N, C-alpha and C positions, 0 to 999 in steps of 0.2 A: 491423541483425537486431532491433532495435525494433521492427519491421514487423510479426513474428512473433506477438509476445504483444500488441499492440497488435489485431492481426487478429482474433486469439482471443479477446479481451476483448469486441469486439464482433459477435461471432456471436450471434445471438439465442438467450434463454435458454427455458428452459420445463420445465416437466414435461408429459410427453407424456399426456393425458388421454382421447384417443380416437384411432383409427389410422385408415388407408388401404391401397389398394393402389398402389405406385410403382413407379420405376425404369424402365418398359417401353422406355423408351429406350436409347440405351446400349449395347445390349446387357445388359441387365441384368433377370432375371426378375421378377415380380411377386411383392409381399410374401407374397401369401395361398400358402400350402401346401396341398397337394390333402390331404383329412383322410383319404380311402382309402387315405394311404401313411403316415399316422401309426401310431406302435407304441405312444406312452403314456410316460411318466418311469417306469411302474411295471417296464417291462423294462429300462431302462437300470439302474434301480435294485438290481436280481439283485446286480449284479457293481460296480456303480460306490458303493457305499452312504456313502463319505466323501464322494465329487461330491456326493450327493443334499443330503445333512446341511447341505452348505454353501447350495446354492438353495433350500433351506428357511428360510434368514435373509437372503434377499434380498428386493428390493422386484418382481425378475420373479413369485417365487414368491407374494407377498401379492398382487400386483394381481389375484388368481383373486377375493377376497373383497372387497377393498379399494375396486376401480375403481365395481363397482354403487351402493358408498356414498357414492361422491363428490359432492358438490355441484357441482365443476366440470363434472364428466363430465355429471351430469344436466340442468346449463344449455345442455351445448354439445348433448347430444341432444336435446333439447327444439327446441330451435333449426334441428337438423337434421332435426324429423320423424321420429325415433329412438325404438320403445318399448322393445326390450328389447336392453341393452349386449351380452349374450352370445350376439344371434342375429344382429344387423347387420354385414356386412363392415367396416363402416367403423371398428369398435371390434375385433373379433374379428380381423383378418388381424396385428393386431398385441401386443394386449394378450391375447390366450389362444391355447390349444394347443386344436386345434378337431379331433376324431375323428369317423369315422361309425362310430356306434352304433344299432344294427339298422336298417338303414336310410338313417337321420339324421344332421345332423352336430348335434356337442354339444359346449360346451366342457368340457374334462377336468382342467385346471389353466391357471394363467398363463402367462406366456413361460416354454417347458420347454427341455428338452436339446436337442428338435429344432429349436427356434425359431431354435437357432446352429449348431446340427451335419447341419443338413438332415432332411427326413423320412425316415425309418429302414427302413422295411419292407423294401425291397432290400437294404438293407447291414448292418444289425443283427447277421443270425445270420453274416454272412462276416465281417465284422470281427472277431468273437468266436469263431470256430469253430476256430482253430489249425490251420486247414488237416486236419481231420479227426482232429487229434493231441492229446494232452495238451500242456498249456502247457510250455514249454520243449523240446519235443522238434522243433520245426519248423526244417528248414533255412534260411539266411538268404536263400535262393532264395523258396522258400516262404513266407517272414514279407513280403519282398518283393511276390510276387504276389496275395498276401492283402490287403494294403494298395492295392495297384492295382486290385482289384474292388470294393475298399469305394469307394475313389474314384468309380472310375466309375459305381457304382451311385448315386451324389451324397452319399456321408459327406464334408461339410466338417472336416478335422482340422487342429488347433490351428498346423499349421505354413503351410496354407494362408491367409496373412496378407491377402491383399488380398480373397478369398473371405470371409472372417470380417468385414473390416472392412464390406464393402457388406453383410453382412445387419447389423450393426449401424444402418448408416445408412438404411437400407431403412425404420427403423422410429422412428429419431432424426431425422429429415427428413422433412416431411411437404409434399409437392409437390400437395397438391389445394387448388385456389382456392377453391372453395366452401366446402370446411370449414373454410377461415380464416375469410374474409370473412361467412359467413353462419354459420355454425356457430362463430365467437370461439373456434378451435383457433389454438394457436400452430404458427408454421411448423418447428418444429422445436427440440431441444433444445440446449442448449450443449455439444454431443458432443467430447470430446476424448479418442481411444482407449487412451493409456496411461494417463489418470486413471482413466477406466473401467473398464477391462478389469482396473487390478491392483488395485481397491478390494475391494466385497464380493462381486462375480462371481468375483474369483478362487479358482480349485479347481485350481490346480498340484499335486496329489496322486498322481496314478495312479503315474507312475515311483517316487514316493518312498515308496510303499506306507502312504499316509495317516499317515506320520509327522508330516511337516510340509507346509508349503504357502508355497514361497518364492515373492518376487518374480521376474518374468522376468527373463535377464541384462541388462545393460547393451547389449550388441550386438541383443538384441530389442527394448528397450526402442526402442533409434533405430529400427529397422525398424519398429514399432507408431507409435512420433511419425511419422514421415516417409509410410508409407502412410498414416496417417489423415487429412492434408493431400490426400494426393493426391485419397484417396475424397470426402473435403469438397467440394474443387473441383469433382471431377467430378457429384456429388448437387446439388451447389449450379446447377450450369449446366442442369442437367435440371429442378430446380424453379423457375428462371426461364422455362424452355421452355413452363411449362404457364401463364403468366400470361397473360391477354388484358384485364385493364380495372387501371384504376392505382388500386388499393385495397391494403388494409393488406399483403395476400399479394405482391403483386407488388412493393412496397417494400422488405419484410423479407427477401425473397428475393432480389432485386437486390443489398441489402446484402452479404448473405451470401457470395454469389457474386463481390462485388468485392473483399471484405476477403480471400476465399480466395486470389484470382488475387494478391494483394498478398502473400500470406504466401508462396506459392509463389516468386513472385519475388525474395522474401530469401533464401528457402532455396538457390536456385541460385545466386545469388550468392556464398553460405555454401558451398556444395557442388560447386564447378566441377566434382570428379570425376563426377559424377552429370549428365550431358550432357541427360539425358532431363525431368530438371526444368526447366532453362530453355526444352526444347521444350514441356512440358503448359504452361507459362506464355503463351507464345507462343500455341499455338492457343487456350486459353483468352481474350487480351487479342481475337484476333480475332474473337470471337463478341460481337455489339451485346445488351447487356443491354436487350431493349425487348421491349415486347408483341408477341403474336401473331408471335413467330422462333424458333416450335417447330424446324423443319428444320434451321435454322444453329447453333442452339443445342445439338440435340440430338447432330448429328453432331460439333460439337467435343466433347462428352463422351464420345462413343464412341470418338475417336481417344486422349481422355486415358484411357480406360477400358484400351485395348490398351496404350498405353505402360505402365499403371500395374500391369497384371499383370506385363509384362517386367519393369519395375525389380525388384518383390517376387521374384521369379525369379532376377536378375541378382545382387542383393547379399545380403549377409550380415549389416551393420552395423558389422561390424570398422573399416571406415575410415572412418566416418561421426561420428567424435567431436568435431568440430565444432558438433553441434547438443546434446551431454549438457547444458550448463548452461538450456536450452529445455527439457527434457524436466521434468515434472512428478515432484515428491520425492512420499513419502509422506503428507506432511501434505493433498497436494493429491488424495490417491486419494479419489474415491467411494464412502462406504459403509465399514464398520468391517470386517476381514481377518477371516476365520475361520482360526485355526489347529489 
């Protein structure tokens, strides 16, 4: 099992300072959100006041003002011929919330509610409408139907672990060869789903009426840990599929995919009760980590995506106690938690 820890240590580390559209392969949508479908964080803040105040203490919020002042970002922009960070999609797709205002796209915030939960124009009134009644007056069937409609309209709810993880990795992994080799951007963050989701971005307050912001349950953290490793593998393979030249991007992305495959092999041995893990490792191992191999690598990533979603839907974490000693503890969480 030491392979898991070693693999995590070797994932390329960075601070993402400019971003890209990614993951068109493997059935994953691009990072870019349709500005016409963005309602903006102020709409969410009307009900989610506590969650909004927590967001305002995160790097997701401060990137709006901090990124244009960053020397690293300025250097990457110069290398890529970018004049305005808040206007070029290479940067805005991951670092800003873009909204159509008076017919033009405008950066209205950093990474905000809809960056994680999906553009909300078609669902924000549905999810908060209580089926046309007052809060507490809906039947169980009406509540279920309301959430089903919101999800169908594009809402990514916390329980949708795989979709959430993919949203995270779509920006924390950067499969854009030119941006890395020419721009000098790093090919992705040293991203681990438990430590990053339970740190400063944690806002587990809605059902606690804002009185506390507790960690996820151990069962939930097990699933975050495992799903995070699956999505890491899937997205790393997509990343390698974009490599065409033996330069910094190709070498680092291949290393990331190789480490992710080793981690999956270790997890498969540790958790034989979840045969999907071994199947995903075998699929990844069968794909050659080489240049100009997009078709085979994208196919492998697509298969892992299907299995990963099935895994997330099938298990609840209760049977995976064997991974507990590898799950990051509170001292490893990213950023200070707001209580």
